[in-house]
C-alpha positions as CSV (number, residue, x, y, z in Angstrom):
1,M,21.5,42.5,78.7
2,V,25.0,43.7,78.1
3,L,26.3,46.9,79.6
4,G,27.0,49.4,76.7
5,A,25.3,47.3,74.0
6,P,22.8,48.9,71.7
7,C,19.1,48.8,72.7
8,D,16.0,50.0,71.0
9,N,13.3,51.3,73.3
10,T,13.9,54.3,75.7
11,T,10.3,54.9,76.5
12,Y,8.4,51.7,77.5
13,Y,9.6,48.6,79.3
14,V,13.2,49.9,79.4
15,F,14.6,47.8,82.2
16,G,16.7,44.7,82.0
17,V,19.3,42.8,84.1
18,A,23.0,42.3,83.3
19,D,24.0,39.0,81.8
20,G,26.8,37.8,84.1
21,Y,28.5,35.8,81.3
22,V,29.1,38.7,78.9
23,S,28.8,41.9,80.9
24,F,32.3,42.1,82.3
25,A,31.9,45.7,83.5
26,S,28.7,45.0,85.3
27,Q,27.6,42.7,88.1
28,P,25.5,39.7,87.0
29,G,21.8,40.5,87.7
30,R,22.4,44.2,88.1
31,L,19.5,46.4,87.0
32,M,20.1,48.3,83.8
33,F,18.0,50.6,81.6
34,C,17.9,51.5,77.9
35,G,18.7,55.2,77.5
36,S,19.8,57.7,75.0
37,P,22.0,60.5,76.5
38,R,21.9,63.6,74.4
39,R,19.9,61.7,71.8
40,Y,22.8,59.4,70.7
41,Q,22.0,55.8,69.8
42,P,20.4,54.1,72.8
43,R,22.6,51.9,75.0
44,W,22.3,49.8,78.2
45,F,23.3,51.7,81.3
46,R,23.5,50.9,85.0
47,S,20.3,51.9,86.6
48,P,19.8,54.3,89.5
49,P,17.9,52.8,92.4
50,M,14.4,51.4,91.3
51,A,11.3,52.4,93.2
52,G,9.0,49.8,91.6
53,I,5.7,50.7,89.8
54,K,4.6,54.3,90.2
55,E,2.0,56.7,88.7
56,E,3.2,59.6,86.4
57,N,2.9,63.0,88.1
58,T,2.4,61.7,91.6
59,D,4.6,62.7,94.6
60,C,7.9,61.0,95.0
61,T,9.4,62.9,98.0
62,K,11.2,59.8,99.4
63,F,12.5,58.7,96.0
64,Q,14.3,61.7,94.5
65,N,16.7,60.6,91.6
66,Y,15.2,57.1,91.6
67,V,13.6,55.5,88.6
68,A,10.3,53.6,88.3
69,Q,8.0,52.1,85.7
70,A,4.4,53.2,85.3
71,P,1.7,50.6,85.1
72,D,1.7,50.9,81.3
73,G,5.5,50.4,81.1
74,L,6.4,54.1,80.8
75,F,10.0,54.9,82.0
76,L,9.8,57.4,85.0
77,V,12.3,59.3,87.0
78,C,11.7,61.2,90.3
79,I,12.7,64.9,90.0
80,A,12.3,68.1,92.0
81,A,10.8,71.1,90.3
82,E,8.9,74.2,91.4
83,G,9.1,73.2,95.0
84,H,7.9,69.6,94.9
85,T,9.0,66.2,93.7
86,F,7.1,64.1,91.2
87,W,7.4,61.2,88.8
88,T,7.9,62.3,85.2
89,R,8.9,60.7,81.9
90,A,12.5,59.8,81.8
91,D,12.8,59.6,78.0
92,T,12.5,63.4,77.4
């Protein structure tokens, strides 16, 4: 993947790695994700730390602000709300 290049899926299987030959602003092999900030056209961004495969709505106390992928490929982020941390959809 190329940092900043367009991508097309911000919900499922959103992770990729930087191509060292063309991603001058990124380290080769660095984890990236396809995201759409403020609903602009999706682009490849540097990923926060990855926690692996996790279940949506489960506790993520040790992983606040990390990202993960659900078993079905859904893009997840660990957030704190209402006094607890949990994995939630990252595409909303």
